[in-house]
N, C-alpha and C positions, 0 to 999 in steps of 0.2 A: 297683431290682434291676439288677445289672450283667449286661447281655445277654451279654457275652463270657464272664463267669464261668459263667453258666448253660449256655452252649454247651459249654464245656470239661467241665462236670460231666456233662451229658447224654452227650457223646462218651465220657467215661471209663466211665460206667455201661454203655453199649452195648458198649464194648471188653471189659469184664469178663465180660459175659454171652455174648459170642461164643465159641463152642467152637474151640479150636486144633486143628490137624490131628491130633494124637495122640488127643485126646478123641473126635473124629469117627471115627477109625479104631477106637478101643476100642468105641464104641457099635455100629459095624458088626460087629465081631467077636462081641460079645455077642448080636447079633440073628441070627447065622448058625446053621444046624442041623447042619452037617457039618464035619468036620476039613478036607476038601478045600477047602471054601469059605473057611475061615479061613486055610489055607496060601496060597491065591491072593491074598487081601487083604494078607497080610504080605509076600509076594514083591514086590508093587508099591509098597511103602512104603520110604522111606529107613531106614537102621539106627537112627538116633536116634529117629525117630518110632515105629518098632516097639517099641523098649525102653520109651519113655514110655507108649505105648498099653497094653502088657501090664501095666505097673505100675498104671496108672489103672484098668484092668479088674479087677485083683485086689483093689482096695479095696472096702470095703462099699458097696453100692448107695446106702444112705441118706446117706452122708457124702462120697462121692468128689468130687462136683461142688462142694460147699461148700468142701471142703479146697483144691480147685484154685483157686477164686476168692480165697480168703484168701492163698494163696501168690502169686498174681498181684498182688493188691493191695499186699502188703507188699514187693514188689520195688522200689517207688518211693514215698516218703512223700507225694509230690504227688498220687498216686492216692487216698490215704486222705483228704486234704483235699478233693479234688474230690468224692469219694463222700459225705462228710459234708454237703457243700453240696447235693448232689442229693437225698439221703435226707431232708433237712430239709423238703423240699417234696413228697415222694413216699412217702406212708405205705405204700401197698400194695406197692410195689417193695421197700421196706425189709423188710417182713414176709416177702416171698417170697424175698429174697436170702439171709438167714441164719437165719430162724426154723425151729424144729422143733416138731412135735407128737408125741404118742405114741398108739399104738393097740395095746393088749395082745392084741387078737384076732389080730394078724398072727403072733404066736408059734406058733399052731397050724398056720400055713402055712409054718413053718420060715423066717420072716423076722424081722428086727429090729423091735421095737415102735416104734423111733424112725423118724419120717416127716418128710422135708423139708416145711415148710409153704409150699406153692406155692398161692396163692389161686386159686380158680376165678373165672370171670368174674362170677358173681353175688355172691361174697364180696367182690370188688373194689368192686362197686357198693355193697355194705353199708358198706364202709370210707368211701367218699366220702359216702354218705348220713349216717352218724353224724358225720362231720366237719362237714358242712353244718349239722346240728342244733346242734353245739357252737359253731360260729362265729356262728350266728344267735341263740344264747342262747334256744333253744326246746326243748320236750319232743318225744319221739317214741316210737313203739312198734314193736317187731319181733316179728311173728307168725311162729313157726317150727315146722317139724317137728322131731322128735327126731333127733339124730345127723346134723346138717347143718353142724356146725362153727361155729355162731354164737357160742358161748361162747369158742372159741379165737380167733375174729376179734376179739371185744371185748377179750379179755385182751391180745392182741398190739397192738391199737390204743392201749390205755391205756399200754403200755410205750413205744410210739413217742411219744405225747404227753408223757410224763414225761421222756424222753431229750432231746427237741428243744425243750422249752418250759420256761423258768425259772419256778419256784414253781407249777408245775401241781399241783393237788390233786384226785385222783379218789376217788370213793366207790363201794364195791360193797356191794350188799345181797342177802341171800338169806333164805329162810324160817328156816333154822337155821344155827348156826355150823358144824355138821358139813358143811354143803353149801358153806361158804366155805373152810374151812381145817382139814384133818385130815392128820396126818403121812402122807406118801407116798400119799395117796389121789388117783388121777388124775381122779376125778370132780369134785374141788373146784376152784373158780376160782383160788385162790392156788397150787395145784399147777401149773395151766396157765401162770400168770404166771412162776413160778420156772423151769419147764421151758423156757419161751421165752427167758428171760434166761440160763439156764445155758449155752446154746450160743451166745450172742451174743458176737462178738469184743469184746475190751476196748476197741478203738478206737471202738465204738459203743454201749457199755453204760451210759453216764451215771454211771460210778463204782459200779455195782452190785457188791456182794460178798455171796455167799450166807451168809458167816459174820458180817459186820459190819453189813449194811444190810437183812437180811431177818429179820422177826420174825413172831410170831403175829398174823395179821390186819393186817399192815402191812409195806410195802416202801418203802424210800427210795432216792433217786438223788442222791448228794452233789454231783455236778457241776452240777446244775441246781436243787437244793433242792426237787425235786418228790417227791410221795409218792402211794401207793395204799393206801387203808385199807378195811377191811371192817367191816360192822355187820349184825347178824342180827335177824330177827323184829321185835318191836315197837320195838326200839332203833334201827332203821334211820333215818338222817337226823338223829340227835341229836349227831353227833360234830363239828359245825362246818361252816363253809361249804366248798363244793366247786366246782371248775371244771366238773366233769361227774360225774353220778351214774348208775350203771347198777343197775337193779333186776332181778336175775336170777330167772327163773321166778316172776314176780310174780302169775301166776294161781293160785299155790299157797300164798299167804300166808294165815294164819289170821285176822288182823285188818288187812286192807290199808288201811282208812280211817285208822288211826293213823299209818301210814307216809305217806299222802297229806298229812296235816296237818303232819308233821315236815319232809318234803322241800320243802314249799311255801316255807319260809324258808331252805332250805339251799343250793339251786342253781337256776340259770336253765335248766340243761339236764339234765333227767331222761329217761333212756331206759329204758323197760320192755322187757325181752326175755324171751319166755316161749313155751313150748308152750301149747296151749289147754286149758282145764279147764271147759268149759261156758259158760253165759251169766250165771250168778249171781255175778259177782265184779268187782272193780275193773278188772282187766286187760281184760276184755271191754268194759267201758264206755269205757276209754281207747282201745282199738283201734278202736272204732266212733264215737269222737268226731271229727266232721269238722274240728275245729280242731287236732287233733294229727296231725302227719304219721305215716304208717304205712309199714313195709317188710315185705314177705312173703318168707320164705326157706323153701322146701319141698323135698321129696325130688326133685322134678323138676329142681331147680337143682343137684343133686349128680351129677357125672359118674360116680360110682361105682355109681349106681343106675339101673336100666332097668325096662321093663315086666315082664320076667321076674321081677325082684326083687320088684316090687310084687305080682305075681300070687301069688308064694309067700307073701307076708305076708297077703294076702287069704284064702288057703287055710288058713292055720294060726292066725290070730288072730281074736279076737272082732271083729265088724264095727264096734262102737263104738270099740274100741281103734284099729283101722285109721283110721277117720274122724277121731278126735281126735288121736292121737299122730303119725300119718303124713301124713294129708291136711290137718291143721291146720284142721279144720272145727269151728267153735264149736257148731254145732247137732248135733254127733255124737249126743248123748243126748236131743235134742229130738224129741218125737213129731211126726209129720206133715210131715217134710221133703219138699218136692215132688220134687226130683231128688237121689237118693242120691249121695253122693260117688264111690263106685266106678263108677257109671254114667258120671259126667263123666270120670273118669280113663281109662276104657276108650275114650272118644271121641278122646283126644289122639293124633293121628297115625294114626287108624283107616284112612283111605283107603290109605295106604301099606302098612299091615299086610295089608289085603285085596287089595292089588295092583289098586286101582281109581283112576280119574282123576276129577277134579272136572269136571263138565260142566253146562251149563245157564246160566241167567241170572245176571248179577252185579248186585247192588244192596246197599243198606245201611240200617241203622237208626240214628237219632240220638236219644239220651236227653239231654234238656236239664237242666242243673243247676237245682235249685229253691232253692238256698241259696248265699250268697256263698262259703262254704268248701267247698261240694259240687263235684263234677266233672261236666263234660259227657263223654259217651262216644259213640263212633262204631264200629259193628260192620259189617264187610263180609263178605258171603257170596257164594260162587260155587257155585250148585247146593246140594249137601249139605255143602260145605266152608265152615267159618268160617275165612276166610283172614287176617283182620286185625281187631284190636280196639285202640282207642286212646282215652285219656282226657286231659283237660286241665282245668285249674282254671277255675272260673267266677268267681273273685274278681276284682274291679276290671275287669269286662267287662260286656257287655250281650248281648241276644239277637241283635242285628245282628252283633256280633263272632263269636258262636257259629255263626251261619248262614254267615258268610263263611269261617270255618275249615272247616266241613263242605263248602263248595263247593271249597275248595282240596284237601281230601282226595279229593273226587270226581275232580278233574282229575288229581291225582297217581296215582290208582289206576284211571283211565279208566272212571269210573262216570258214568252219565247220569241216575240217579235215586236218591232215598233216601226212606224214610219217617221221620217225626219224631213225637216225643211231643207231642201237641197239647194235653195237659192242663196247667193252670197256666200258668207263664211261657212254655212252649213254644208257646203259641198264636200268638205273634208271629212265628214262623219263616216262616209262609206269606207275610206281607206283606214281610218282609225279603228273602225269596227272590225275590219279584216284582221288587223294586228292583234286586237284584243281577243278575237275568237281563236286565233292560232295558239294563244297561250292559256286558253280556258281548259279547266278540267271538266267542267260541266258541259252540257250540250250547248252548241253555238246559238247565239242570238241572231235571228234574221232581221236585217234592216232593209227598208225600202225607201226609195226617194219619193218625196212629194215636192213638186215644183209648182208653186203658185203662178209662176210666170209662163208656164207651158200652156199648150192648147187644151181646151176642155176635154174631159173624158167622154167617150161614146159620142163622137162629133155628129153622127148621122141620126141619133135619136131625137125625137121631137120633145121639146120642153112641154110639160103638162099644161094644159089649158091654153096653148098657143099653137100656131101653125109654123113655128120656127124651129130649126134644128139647134142643137147645143152650140155648134160652132158659129152659128149666126146670132145667137142670143147672148152668149157670154164673151167678155173680152179675153178671159183666160181661165185657168183652172181655179185660181183663187176666188174669182167671182162666182164660179159654179159651186165651189165648196161652201162659201158663205150663204149662198142662196139655198142650197140644200139644207144647211143647218137651220136656216130660217123656216123652211118647210117643216122640219122636225119640231121646232118650238111652237109652230102654229098648231100642229096636231096635239101637242101637250096642252096648249091653251084650250083647245076645244074639249079635250078629255077632262080638264079640271072644271069645266062648266057644264058637264053632263051631256055634251053634244056628241054625235057620232064621230069616231076617230079611227085612224089606222094604227092598230097596236104595234105593228112592226116599224112604224115611222115616228113614234114618240121619242122623246129624250127625257130622262129623269136624272136629276142632279142629287147626289148624295148630300144630305144636309150637314154632315159632320166634316166636310172638307174644311181644313183650317183656313184657307184663303177664300172662303165662300164670298165674303163681301166684295173683295176685289174682282173675283171672277164674274159675279153678277153684273157689276158695273161695266167691266170690259166687254161682255157679250153684247151690250147695247151701245157700244161706242162707235162701231163702224157705220158708215153711211153709204148709200148707193147713188150712182149717177149714170149718165149715158156718155159713151165716147162719141166722137165725131161721126162715126159710122152707125150709131144707134145701138151699140152693144152695151150690156150692163157691166159696170166696173165698180169696185169697192174703193172707197176713199177714207182717208183719215179725217178726224174732226178737228181741223186746225193744224197749222204748221208747227213742226218741232215738238209735237206731243210725245208723251211716253207711249211706246209701242204696246199694244194690248197682247202681251206674250201669252198669258193664260188662255185668253180666248183663241188666239191663233193655234195653240196646241190642241184645243178642243176641236177646232175646225179641221185640223190635220187628222185627228183620230176618227172623226165622223165623215170625212170627205168621201164622195163616191169614188170607187176604185174597181179595178179588176183584181180579183183574187182567185187563184187556182183552187180547184177542189183538192183537198188533202185526203186522198184515197189510199187505204192500206193495200198491201198485196193480197190479203185475204178477200177484200172487197172486189178487187180486180178479178180474182179467180172466180168469185161468185157471179160476177158479171159475165164471164166467159160461159158459165153454165146456164145462167138465167136469160142472157141476151145473146143467143147463138148467132144473130146476124151482125153483131158488132165485129168489125174487122180488126186485124192486128194493129193497124195504124191508129185507129180510133182509141183502142184500149191503151196503147202506149202514150198517146197524147193526154188521155185523162190521168193516167198514173203519173205522168211528168208534170202535171199541174196546169195544163193548158185548158182553158175554158173560161167562159164569161160568167163569173159568179159575183159580179159587182152589184152593189145595192141599186135596185131599179126603183124609180119613183112611182 
């Protein structure tokens, strides 16, 4: 690739996006509240800038900036050539530069239904993720909330692929033809594609013509010989080989196994994109198959939505609908979910909402991948705050590499200790940690075992609000830890609703965690049941599902435990002075770290 050409293309794109003085002035005028402020702004601007700014401000909000870019681009043919070169390698910028979507709900607010399609950060991630699946020739699943623009992103991306790649052939499938293509129905996929192409400048539309190249369930691009076709229901996947095939709302197909069989020979890249519909369907199986990459796009990734919006939905909709359609929780209708999804949502950013600060000890939990395609996960807490969660693939690696990665994360986040899942393959972490500590120039990292299969902690303690001891109530430490985490989220739920709560028992989730959507879904994945002896045990939601690694790491980080007091020699000496009755054995035991400082419920 010509580096000089790339640089010119990048510079041209940047110049197109940079607002000229008249546009800057127009935006300032539109943001003012009084005529006096507007007059002051106009007085300070040259006459030509004033005139251009007033004209720009008078144009419809939805189209003014796109029209300005087109006018600038067409002033010099070289700009068009440079932009074509740039857009051929930058799909997200192409979609955001000239694409439009529609939202009929805006009409009630006295606005145009036409909306410039400016991708949010998470939508940009989705574009790159889908392109990676296509380039790798592999499948993928997109788990989404309703109304987060996933279908618009997919439609726009297919157009970009067809415009900038010769003989590209895309397939679209939905449960019924009515969901694919119905005259002027904005809910259909082909309406979204046509709407996106309708406003695309002819310089970048691949020869698309709404009268000559747009047909029922088919759109063609003469300049590249590319096409997008649609197939519905049981016929999906029978129309010939495709470069990429998107199955829309695949959780709602009546006979998905027929489609699975058809698409197996049709494409190397099948992407299922759907809201959730329980656990008894093919989409659930694919979304929880560790060998199929997964992308989560939920309401928290949508900048139009906030906690007030979510609270209104919780107050007016059935809890199952909220969990399924909004929270994208597969277990929405499953009985016995340990941590209800609304409780988890309430914990996101809770400390800030309560005007509290995170204080206390900082440590972490490491969940070790137990399968080649599974993921390791590392969760960092600071007192009641879950401040960071990170996962990475366990494929082509070993336990030593996992431990070394955990050590690096500790150094990056200034941690001196973490607990690790010592069941199964994780048992090797202790030995690898010893080897790593021996070669460290920095202070050693303390690692502690967490065995979910072991007996509950504090076996003789009574479980709150029961007459049973921990050893009689929980099947193992895993059940105890999950139930403890449930208690924390329950306190967070109460705090978010203005009810009395225990400030030491809440849990707050940092909203900026990169994998927040996946984490929130996984925390509501586990279910609870009873053993044959009546003890509480934690179950998976279906056989062969993807392990909730992020949630498991959080469980480890917040699990009840015994932790010794970390008492300095100075403190011990002061105890000798201030507590004269403390004998030598007691003081030595305290200094050595013996003591029950576990989190008590």
